[in-house]
BAFI-3210 file (N, C-alpha, C; in Angstrom, 3 decimals, decimal comma, padded with zeros to 6 digits):
// residues 276
n [1|2|3|4|5|6|7|8|9|10|11|12|13|14|15|16|17|18|19|20|21|22|23|24|25|26|27|28|29|30|31|32|33|34|35|36|37|38|39|40|41|42|43|44|45|46|47|48|49|50|51|52|53|54|55|56|57|58|59|60|61|62|63|64|65|66|67|68|69|70|71|72|73|74|75|76|77|78|79|80|81|82|83|84|85|86|87|88|89|90|91|92|93|94|95|96|97|98|99|100|101|102|103|104|105|106|107|108|109|110|111|112|113|114|115|116|117|118|119|120|121|122|123|124|125|126|127|128|129|130|131|132|133|134|135|136|137|138|139|140|141|142|143|144|145|146|147|148|149|150|151|152|153|154|155|156|157|158|159|160|161|162|163|164|165|166|167|168|169|170|171|172|173|174|175|176|177|178|179|180|181|182|183|184|185|186|187|188|189|190|191|192|193|194|195|196|197|198|199|200|201|202|203|204|205|206|207|208|209|210|211|212|213|214|215|216|217|218|219|220|221|222|223|224|225|226|227|228|229|230|231|232|233|234|235|236|237|238|239|240|241|242|243|244|245|246|247|248|249|250|251|252|253|254|255|256|257|258|259|260|261|262|263|264|265|266|267|268|269|270|271|272|273|274|275|276]
n.u [069,988|070,277|071,898|074,279|075,029|075,541|077,693|079,625|079,890|080,925|083,361|084,565|084,791|086,539|088,856|089,379|089,920|092,159|094,014|094,216|095,314|097,711|098,871|099,270|101,248|104,726|106,839|109,374|112,744|116,005|119,552|120,807|123,198|125,943|127,038|129,110|131,772|133,442|133,494|132,208|129,094|125,966|124,936|122,738|121,519|118,444|116,653|113,228|109,955|106,771|103,347|101,389|103,384|103,606|105,465|105,315|104,672|106,871|109,966|113,438|116,302|119,660|121,790|124,429|127,349|129,193|131,749|130,405|127,996|124,938|123,856|121,209|120,024|117,559|116,978|116,790|114,649|114,301|112,395|113,703|112,863|109,970|110,745|113,000|114,866|116,532|118,514|119,625|121,782|122,879|124,810|128,142|129,299|130,936|131,176|132,085|130,397|127,836|124,253|121,337|118,159|114,972|111,656|108,112|104,950|102,222|098,870|098,648|101,269|104,878|106,724|109,537|111,015|113,267|116,802|119,697|123,040|125,157|127,734|128,182|127,160|127,456|129,952|129,835|131,633|131,223|130,269|129,704|127,710|126,634|125,910|123,195|120,988|118,958|116,209|115,845|114,649|112,458|110,891|107,950|106,423|106,656|107,541|109,623|113,102|114,947|117,243|120,808|121,866|124,281|126,488|127,744|125,382|124,971|125,031|124,709|123,620|124,400|125,072|124,769|127,417|127,435|128,638|131,693|131,740|132,953|132,046|129,053|126,345|124,358|121,635|121,432|122,213|120,097|118,085|119,134|119,051|116,320|115,446|116,930|117,258|116,898|118,551|117,846|114,973|114,467|112,424|109,905|106,942|103,891|104,777|105,042|105,882|107,928|107,265|107,344|105,104|106,001|107,452|108,653|108,138|110,620|112,340|111,565|112,149|114,898|115,777|115,236|116,238|118,768|118,532|116,538|117,903|118,035|117,866|117,307|115,303|114,142|113,149|111,189|109,403|108,644|107,373|105,235|103,948|103,159|101,376|098,853|096,621|097,646|098,361|097,341|094,845|096,144|098,642|102,097|103,617|102,098|101,919|100,013|099,485|097,982|097,761|098,665|101,718|102,532|105,165|106,912|106,548|108,752|108,742|107,886|110,021|112,031|111,650|113,028|116,076|117,940|119,418|119,466|117,396|115,269|115,210|114,524|111,961|110,630|110,820|109,403|106,828|106,345|106,331|104,204|102,045|102,050|101,184|098,571]
n.v [010,517|009,670|011,720|011,167|008,796|009,725|011,439|009,573|008,152|010,098|010,549|008,013|007,950|010,082|009,109|006,968|008,294|009,752|007,700|006,642|008,755|009,022|006,594|006,911|008,761|009,826|008,138|007,365|007,944|007,322|007,236|004,451|003,615|004,933|005,071|006,443|008,896|011,969|014,233|012,650|011,722|011,637|008,592|006,908|004,744|004,346|003,978|003,595|004,310|004,501|005,210|003,197|003,233|005,546|007,415|009,654|011,917|012,629|014,222|014,351|016,080|017,021|019,011|021,248|023,318|025,656|027,509|030,589|029,970|028,231|025,026|023,148|019,981|017,951|014,570|011,546|008,775|005,333|002,548|-000,115|-002,076|-002,658|-001,150|000,244|002,575|003,749|006,437|008,780|011,159|013,663|015,612|016,225|015,761|017,972|019,026|018,198|018,431|018,022|017,769|015,695|016,564|015,925|016,128|016,428|016,339|017,963|018,788|021,708|022,268|021,862|020,356|020,408|017,422|016,017|016,515|015,205|014,407|013,580|012,363|011,256|008,781|005,172|003,995|002,192|000,345|000,318|-002,518|-005,108|-006,519|-004,858|-002,474|-000,418|-000,082|001,892|000,366|-000,151|-001,805|-003,831|-002,158|-000,888|-000,788|002,193|003,830|006,304|005,717|004,750|006,936|006,595|006,440|006,268|008,007|011,355|013,909|016,153|019,671|021,554|022,455|021,301|023,401|024,027|025,517|028,426|029,050|030,898|032,166|032,965|033,006|032,638|034,344|034,185|034,686|034,417|031,780|030,433|031,056|029,831|027,114|026,754|026,980|025,352|022,542|019,202|016,234|013,818|013,324|014,496|013,557|011,096|011,446|011,291|009,533|007,862|008,335|006,287|005,094|004,473|003,617|004,849|006,969|010,301|013,648|014,887|012,702|011,417|013,431|013,586|011,233|011,593|014,052|014,417|012,972|014,464|016,746|018,933|020,560|019,312|020,832|022,116|019,863|018,986|021,153|021,005|018,508|019,113|021,086|019,527|017,728|018,641|017,576|015,674|016,479|017,026|019,339|021,033|021,592|021,803|020,298|018,159|015,557|013,126|009,603|007,929|008,561|008,454|009,642|011,848|012,320|015,420|017,847|018,810|021,589|022,410|021,539|023,143|025,551|025,545|026,026|027,124|026,608|028,143|030,036|028,262|026,891|028,977|029,578|027,138|026,892|029,169|028,529|026,267|027,377|029,152|027,395|025,812|027,611|028,087]
n.w [120,373|117,696|116,855|118,219|116,985|114,392|114,908|115,730|113,375|111,680|112,950|112,639|109,841|109,466|110,719|109,030|106,582|107,351|107,894|105,333|103,822|105,192|104,580|101,851|101,689|101,610|103,763|104,551|103,633|102,533|101,843|100,359|099,109|097,177|093,791|092,629|092,437|093,472|090,799|088,984|087,336|089,142|090,711|092,529|095,041|096,677|099,722|100,294|101,530|100,593|100,253|098,137|096,284|094,714|092,904|091,378|092,709|094,110|094,197|093,270|093,796|093,109|094,868|094,534|094,983|093,052|093,357|094,029|093,040|093,060|092,151|090,910|090,132|088,768|089,382|087,457|088,055|088,824|089,769|091,720|093,407|095,520|097,652|097,066|095,139|092,163|091,446|089,037|087,476|085,048|085,154|086,195|089,540|091,479|093,944|097,148|099,269|098,418|098,323|098,582|097,718|098,737|097,801|098,304|096,749|097,980|098,525|096,854|096,268|096,205|098,787|100,865|101,924|102,891|103,457|102,369|102,965|100,360|100,083|102,525|102,546|102,062|099,773|096,781|094,567|091,094|089,318|086,863|088,078|090,010|088,815|087,841|085,225|083,019|081,607|078,219|076,414|074,288|072,516|071,105|067,777|065,773|067,767|069,074|068,984|071,910|073,416|073,967|077,245|078,395|078,314|079,100|079,039|076,320|076,415|074,521|071,220|068,020|065,248|061,832|060,061|058,067|054,736|054,235|056,701|059,832|062,405|064,365|065,654|068,713|068,204|065,410|065,198|066,385|064,547|062,268|063,021|063,174|060,579|058,943|056,695|057,408|056,557|057,643|059,474|062,835|064,458|063,947|062,086|063,807|065,755|068,965|072,435|074,353|077,578|081,140|083,823|086,099|085,224|085,323|084,030|083,734|083,651|081,270|079,388|079,775|078,647|075,944|075,024|073,785|071,411|070,204|069,765|071,566|074,795|078,192|079,467|077,286|075,953|077,784|077,665|074,981|074,909|076,576|075,027|072,851|073,923|075,291|076,642|078,257|080,717|083,932|084,605|082,908|083,971|084,181|085,927|086,588|085,187|083,482|083,923|082,413|079,765|076,363|075,135|072,567|070,177|070,049|067,400|064,668|064,356|066,866|068,474|067,442|068,677|071,012|071,740|073,351|076,338|078,731|078,387|078,008|080,432|082,168|081,207|081,679|084,512|085,210|084,259|085,848|088,422|088,160|087,607|089,914|091,771|091,196]
ca.u [070,642|070,682|073,007|075,477|075,414|076,119|079,014|080,544|080,125|081,827|084,672|085,125|085,167|087,722|089,995|089,684|090,563|093,486|094,894|094,438|096,258|099,013|099,441|099,642|102,330|106,096|107,077|110,797|113,679|117,401|120,479|121,331|124,596|126,219|127,891|129,912|132,654|133,569|133,913|131,389|127,668|125,397|124,210|122,437|120,450|117,674|115,625|112,033|108,659|105,745|102,084|101,013|104,550|103,331|106,659|105,101|104,530|108,122|111,042|114,782|117,241|121,002|122,218|125,852|127,810|130,387|132,092|129,268|126,799|124,272|123,350|120,209|119,688|116,576|117,491|115,896|114,436|113,736|112,220|114,419|111,912|108,949|111,320|114,308|114,910|117,835|118,478|120,788|121,810|123,761|125,858|129,164|129,235|132,270|131,097|132,066|129,321|126,572|123,111|120,164|116,957|113,775|110,444|106,858|103,856|101,060|097,965|098,938|102,642|105,959|107,260|110,793|110,845|114,541|118,066|120,610|124,416|125,388|129,004|128,201|126,600|128,457|130,337|129,940|132,271|130,350|130,678|128,617|126,637|126,037|125,435|121,788|120,788|117,571|115,852|115,341|114,306|111,062|110,240|106,917|106,567|106,333|107,992|110,939|114,115|115,451|118,627|121,800|122,081|125,534|127,465|127,313|124,501|125,480|124,188|124,618|123,111|125,252|124,441|125,572|128,019|127,202|129,899|132,319|131,398|133,828|131,335|127,601|125,822|123,334|120,352|121,477|122,284|118,735|117,363|119,652|118,548|114,888|115,114|117,711|116,624|117,632|118,452|117,138|114,149|114,760|111,307|109,011|105,589|102,927|105,377|104,702|107,002|107,912|107,322|106,872|104,107|106,681|108,238|108,336|108,407|112,064|112,989|111,281|112,921|116,318|116,063|115,031|116,675|119,890|117,994|115,767|118,847|117,696|118,253|116,253|114,198|113,473|112,396|109,994|108,472|108,126|106,408|104,062|103,262|102,608|100,416|098,151|095,660|098,359|098,732|096,158|094,539|097,124|099,776|103,262|104,185|101,114|101,777|099,150|100,084|097,052|097,642|099,784|102,407|102,980|106,433|106,739|106,883|110,012|108,551|107,831|111,382|112,861|111,447|113,808|117,470|118,801|119,147|119,207|116,047|114,305|115,116|113,775|110,549|110,083|110,665|108,315|105,576|106,200|105,951|102,864|101,063|101,996|100,507|097,146]
ca.v [009,239|009,680|012,655|010,460|007,836|010,514|011,903|008,436|007,825|011,130|010,283|006,831|008,332|010,931|008,239|006,205|009,188|010,084|006,553|006,495|009,791|008,700|005,475|007,333|009,730|009,367|007,979|007,161|008,017|007,368|006,795|003,110|003,642|005,717|004,366|007,441|009,675|013,364|014,357|011,793|012,050|010,919|007,324|006,718|003,821|004,955|003,224|004,438|003,752|005,450|004,553|002,861|003,412|006,637|008,248|010,844|013,062|012,779|014,676|014,200|017,037|017,066|020,410|021,443|024,684|025,848|028,874|031,238|029,572|027,003|024,267|022,132|019,088|016,922|013,258|010,520|007,740|004,068|001,594|-001,394|-002,947|-001,868|-000,338|000,774|003,304|004,109|007,803|009,075|012,480|013,789|016,596|015,747|016,338|018,434|019,542|017,084|018,672|017,976|017,255|015,199|017,230|015,139|016,926|015,703|017,221|017,840|019,888|022,358|022,762|020,951|020,606|019,699|016,349|015,647|016,962|014,110|014,546|012,481|011,666|010,569|007,446|004,157|003,952|000,858|000,395|-000,231|-003,697|-005,583|-007,050|-003,827|-001,320|-000,413|000,667|002,077|-000,635|000,458|-002,882|-004,115|-000,975|-001,192|-000,102|003,615|004,511|006,882|004,891|005,271|007,381|005,985|007,278|005,872|009,087|012,627|014,585|017,393|020,789|022,468|021,878|021,601|024,210|024,037|026,797|028,892|029,293|032,210|032,794|032,427|032,927|032,788|034,884|033,330|034,871|033,842|030,327|029,974|031,164|028,813|025,810|026,674|026,992|024,425|021,311|018,043|015,091|012,785|013,991|014,186|012,758|010,551|011,970|010,379|008,575|008,021|008,284|005,135|005,533|003,576|004,268|005,629|008,031|011,711|014,421|015,082|011,451|011,209|014,415|013,249|010,147|011,950|015,389|014,367|012,516|015,569|017,845|020,055|020,317|018,644|021,768|022,280|018,635|018,995|022,146|020,497|017,456|019,817|021,721|018,505|016,869|019,463|016,802|014,695|017,114|017,313|020,765|021,728|022,009|021,107|019,391|017,106|014,704|011,981|008,307|007,131|009,171|008,197|010,874|011,960|013,024|016,795|018,053|019,508|023,014|022,598|021,384|024,264|026,705|025,394|025,808|027,814|025,983|029,161|030,558|027,176|026,633|030,085|029,429|025,976|027,205|030,135|027,779|025,397|028,216|029,666|026,319|025,363|028,621|028,136]
ca.w [120,085|116,293|116,741|118,673|115,932|113,297|115,347|115,696|111,963|111,163|113,539|111,987|108,479|109,562|111,006|107,812|105,614|107,857|107,689|103,893|103,412|105,775|103,844|100,514|101,753|101,802|105,197|104,816|102,523|102,958|100,814|100,588|098,685|095,961|092,842|091,934|093,298|093,057|089,416|088,147|087,429|090,295|090,645|093,949|095,438|097,761|100,451|100,323|101,900|100,156|100,000|096,775|095,413|093,780|092,896|090,566|093,605|094,841|093,322|093,818|093,211|093,673|095,014|094,770|094,757|092,235|093,748|094,687|092,307|093,490|091,009|091,250|089,022|089,102|089,022|086,934|089,069|088,363|090,875|091,702|094,087|096,189|098,723|096,659|093,884|091,636|090,925|088,207|086,867|083,888|085,428|087,124|090,889|091,861|095,315|098,119|100,239|097,684|099,088|097,879|098,218|098,449|097,996|098,088|096,340|098,844|098,272|095,582|096,249|096,565|100,127|101,102|102,893|103,507|102,865|102,709|102,450|099,420|100,264|103,818|102,343|101,656|098,366|096,196|093,255|090,064|088,551|086,010|088,917|090,851|088,052|087,462|083,987|082,604|080,608|076,989|075,501|073,946|071,990|070,107|066,502|065,694|068,981|068,860|069,657|073,165|073,306|074,851|078,423|079,026|078,398|079,659|078,109|075,763|076,775|073,400|069,997|066,884|064,229|060,631|059,749|056,719|054,047|054,344|057,978|060,860|063,679|064,282|066,908|069,326|067,553|064,077|065,358|066,620|063,292|061,363|063,444|062,939|059,170|058,158|056,267|057,882|055,657|058,399|060,478|064,229|064,956|062,926|062,207|064,416|066,688|070,369|073,361|075,257|078,970|082,192|084,689|087,129|084,592|085,480|082,812|083,670|083,245|079,846|078,620|079,894|077,715|074,548|074,612|072,840|070,133|069,642|069,570|072,421|076,179|078,966|079,694|076,003|075,681|078,632|077,131|073,710|075,255|077,113|073,895|071,953|074,629|076,297|077,424|079,066|081,973|084,733|084,734|082,061|084,798|083,642|086,927|086,890|084,011|083,721|083,602|081,608|078,444|075,450|074,777|071,183|069,991|069,568|066,001|064,447|064,605|068,320|068,993|066,986|069,553|072,240|071,347|074,310|077,631|079,767|078,156|078,205|081,875|082,764|080,833|082,378|085,933|085,317|084,119|087,012|089,562|087,879|087,737|091,308|092,566|090,842]
c.u [071,158|071,860|074,313|075,975|076,090|077,523|080,040|080,884|081,109|083,238|085,349|085,587|086,436|088,979|090,398|090,421|091,967|094,460|095,197|095,463|097,645|099,691|099,966|100,863|103,683|106,371|108,540|111,593|115,094|118,273|121,033|122,818|124,723|127,198|128,708|130,787|132,711|134,129|133,121|129,918|127,007|124,669|123,989|121,312|119,767|116,744|114,403|110,829|107,623|104,480|101,813|102,162|104,313|104,494|106,489|104,966|105,768|109,200|112,376|115,716|118,604|121,456|123,707|126,209|129,084|130,809|130,941|127,944|126,251|123,632|122,390|119,912|118,664|117,063|116,399|115,806|113,803|113,589|113,049|113,536|110,874|109,500|112,685|114,199|116,355|117,711|119,761|120,650|122,796|124,907|126,852|129,061|130,657|132,325|131,050|130,997|127,945|125,483|122,037|118,932|115,742|112,551|109,221|105,767|102,633|100,159|098,220|100,367|103,624|106,516|108,514|110,612|112,153|115,699|119,133|121,996|124,776|126,628|129,192|127,713|127,673|128,703|130,466|130,527|131,402|131,007|129,512|127,429|125,924|125,460|123,972|121,638|119,302|117,273|115,251|114,923|112,811|110,314|109,187|107,148|106,102|106,621|109,381|111,974|114,662|116,899|119,522|122,087|123,404|126,506|126,877|126,491|125,133|124,499|124,028|124,133|123,988|124,468|125,345|126,126|127,738|128,532|130,365|131,932|132,226|133,139|129,851|127,105|124,731|122,010|120,336|121,561|120,901|117,927|117,806|119,096|117,080|114,559|115,879|116,930|117,486|117,449|117,709|116,305|114,531|113,676|110,478|107,598|104,652|103,499|104,926|105,942|106,869|108,068|106,872|105,885|104,758|107,465|107,728|108,617|109,901|112,767|112,771|112,132|114,409|116,711|116,086|115,738|117,840|119,418|117,242|116,613|118,404|118,205|117,077|115,047|113,410|112,634|111,114|108,954|107,848|107,100|105,111|103,255|102,539|101,490|099,639|097,185|096,324|098,776|097,474|096,021|095,526|098,312|100,984|103,873|103,235|100,875|100,950|099,831|099,229|096,897|098,881|100,399|102,864|104,317|106,159|107,147|108,215|109,884|108,470|109,221|112,260|112,695|112,389|115,241|118,454|118,471|118,786|117,779|114,992|114,119|114,290|112,283|109,907|109,835|109,569|106,958|105,298|105,734|104,533|101,791|100,932|101,212|099,021|096,327]
c.v [009,189|010,619|011,999|009,472|008,570|010,976|010,778|008,043|008,818|010,899|009,096|007,151|009,187|010,105|007,429|007,064|009,542|008,941|006,356|007,503|009,479|007,581|005,913|008,235|009,046|009,297|007,717|007,287|008,096|006,878|005,434|003,060|004,552|004,934|005,355|008,168|011,104|013,424|013,490|012,190|011,140|009,639|006,886|005,706|004,395|003,930|004,127|003,636|004,815|004,679|004,384|003,012|004,476|007,621|009,506|012,093|013,271|013,203|014,566|015,153|016,905|018,514|020,457|022,889|024,661|027,293|029,485|030,832|028,256|026,327|023,197|021,302|018,075|015,593|012,382|009,392|006,509|003,126|000,337|-002,467|-002,052|-000,937|000,232|001,436|003,486|005,475|008,098|010,471|012,523|014,767|016,047|016,484|016,690|018,937|018,366|017,244|018,661|017,320|016,738|015,834|016,427|015,987|016,093|016,701|016,952|019,045|020,465|022,857|021,652|021,347|019,768|018,680|016,025|016,248|015,965|014,366|013,329|011,674|011,107|009,133|006,471|004,190|002,510|000,997|-000,320|-001,426|-004,094|-006,057|-005,959|-002,661|-001,494|000,459|000,797|001,124|000,041|-000,603|-002,927|-002,867|-001,366|-000,412|001,347|004,343|005,034|006,064|005,563|005,701|006,633|006,914|006,981|006,999|010,341|013,383|015,867|018,501|021,775|021,718|022,281|022,349|024,233|025,429|027,169|029,181|030,722|032,937|032,146|032,295|033,155|033,276|033,986|033,463|034,250|032,327|029,751|029,984|030,089|027,441|025,647|026,494|025,967|023,163|020,142|016,900|013,940|013,460|013,552|013,281|012,270|011,053|010,913|009,399|008,863|007,826|007,063|005,629|004,409|004,337|005,146|006,803|009,416|012,413|014,620|013,828|011,170|012,143|014,102|012,125|010,621|013,227|015,367|013,929|013,642|016,819|019,109|019,736|019,719|019,555|021,990|021,071|018,589|019,969|021,665|019,388|018,082|020,457|020,691|017,686|017,647|018,679|015,765|015,245|017,517|018,812|021,633|022,266|021,151|020,124|018,247|016,255|013,474|010,693|007,493|007,666|008,843|009,529|010,816|012,688|014,458|016,899|018,789|020,994|023,314|022,497|022,571|025,512|026,690|025,007|026,446|027,307|027,003|029,698|029,488|026,863|027,714|029,958|028,264|026,286|028,230|029,463|026,936|026,195|028,753|028,612|025,830|026,339|028,706|027,075]
c.w [118,646|116,085|117,168|117,644|114,784|113,656|115,303|114,260|111,335|111,676|112,858|110,573|108,488|109,819|109,781|106,792|106,053|107,609|106,212|103,401|103,930|105,008|102,488|100,519|101,884|103,299|105,545|103,531|103,086|101,802|101,201|100,268|097,479|095,101|092,013|092,951|092,772|091,635|088,457|088,284|088,469|089,919|092,089|094,120|096,680|098,396|100,574|100,791|101,564|099,835|098,521|095,783|094,348|093,803|092,043|091,428|094,478|093,854|094,048|093,063|093,892|093,686|095,311|094,484|093,923|092,418|094,525|094,051|092,831|092,285|091,519|090,008|089,496|088,559|088,416|087,962|088,439|089,552|090,663|092,336|094,744|097,247|098,349|095,289|093,450|090,987|090,171|087,623|085,725|084,118|086,446|088,460|091,325|093,296|096,308|099,192|099,572|098,520|098,133|098,517|097,779|098,780|097,665|097,742|097,201|098,625|096,893|095,505|096,615|097,919|100,345|102,210|103,619|102,727|103,313|102,126|101,599|099,775|101,673|103,693|101,881|100,154|097,911|094,797|092,235|089,384|087,675|086,838|089,690|090,062|087,667|086,224|083,695|081,466|079,382|075,963|075,189|073,482|070,952|068,822|066,621|067,001|068,727|069,604|070,896|073,012|074,272|076,012|079,093|079,207|078,979|078,626|077,602|076,069|075,628|072,179|068,838|065,827|063,012|060,380|058,311|056,059|054,248|055,619|059,064|062,201|063,455|065,620|067,436|068,604|066,171|064,138|065,573|065,342|062,318|061,703|063,101|061,472|058,349|057,827|056,680|056,905|056,311|059,479|061,889|064,811|063,783|063,162|062,791|065,399|068,114|071,224|074,262|076,688|079,886|083,059|085,745|086,547|084,973|084,161|082,643|083,156|081,754|078,999|078,657|078,942|076,267|074,092|073,630|071,455|069,426|069,416|070,303|073,809|076,940|079,167|078,402|075,646|076,517|078,098|075,827|073,947|075,756|075,986|073,028|072,594|075,692|077,177|078,328|080,422|082,717|084,947|083,945|082,860|084,462|084,637|087,275|085,646|084,358|083,268|082,648|080,192|077,612|075,035|073,319|071,134|069,545|068,108|065,880|064,745|066,100|068,938|068,624|067,850|070,758|071,893|072,332|075,713|078,702|079,629|078,432|079,689|082,558|082,446|081,574|083,854|086,159|085,214|085,354|088,219|089,381|088,103|089,173|092,177|092,290|091,568]
res [m|s|k|g|i|i|n|r|a|v|l|a|l|s|l|f|l|f|s|f|v|a|q|a|a|l|s|h|i|s|i|n|s|r|q|f|d|v|g|q|h|p|k|i|k|l|n|i|v|a|g|k|n|d|f|s|r|i|s|f|h|l|r|q|t|n|g|s|k|e|i|m|e|e|l|m|v|q|p|i|s|g|y|m|l|f|a|i|g|v|d|n|v|t|d|p|n|a|k|l|i|v|s|e|y|k|g|n|s|w|r|q|y|a|v|l|p|v|f|d|s|p|f|i|k|i|t|d|k|t|e|v|k|i|d|t|r|n|q|p|k|k|v|a|p|m|p|n|t|g|g|k|a|q|q|t|t|a|v|e|k|t|p|n|s|s|s|v|s|a|s|s|a|s|s|t|l|s|t|q|t|l|s|t|p|i|v|n|e|g|c|t|i|e|r|d|r|s|d|t|l|w|r|i|a|s|r|y|h|k|q|w|q|t|n|v|y|g|a|m|l|a|i|y|d|a|n|p|k|a|f|s|k|q|k|i|h|l|i|r|q|d|v|i|l|m|c|p|s|q|s|q|l|n|q|y|v|n|k|i|d|d|k|a|k|f|e|g|l|e|q|q|h|a|g|n]
***
């Protein structure tokens, strides 16, 4: 008799855990509308149903092709309501067959959840009433100012030219950037990064990379270097929401001046950490 009671208790607990996990998972995603056209950077409204509105375990990438080259850009995401998100990117979309790739982190790996054709969705012309902007107001003291996200992000970093030199090689440019003295520091010593609870590492880096004079991948790596305790199990794709992020130092930022190299290092770390 006691064995039957135990079996029923185990069954009830299993059903409870199953329902809890199901509730916490992503159960629906679709494109509500797009606010951009071919040749512009992506602005997409999304319908979503996810347990506890935990968007840190959901990623959104825009995939497009340019000739034989495939380009993937992770989009910044901001909640509009409990059932709607706004996704935005910085790279212009030139492929009319571009797709939105939605992935969900389950267990110890990212799993593709949906592939949605972007230009099959309804187009809404942007007006003052329909445009969604990232809120950058109410900045506390000693917080690095929020960069302007209105324009297209620059992918290169300006380097001072040395006198009597007509060209600078990639290696010498990196060295020059690392050793030059700036009249105005890029970051204030001891400053903290402003963030929302729903912010992903990509979204934070996308806001700050121009101000820090680096690329998005370099900004993510610099944030990771400056905040080792802000990442669960020291994994770069598991940023914690309960830890204050410190601004990276100038020396940390100076390590990341080449977008191609920084992207390769970031993706290598991401793959390494996801496999552990």
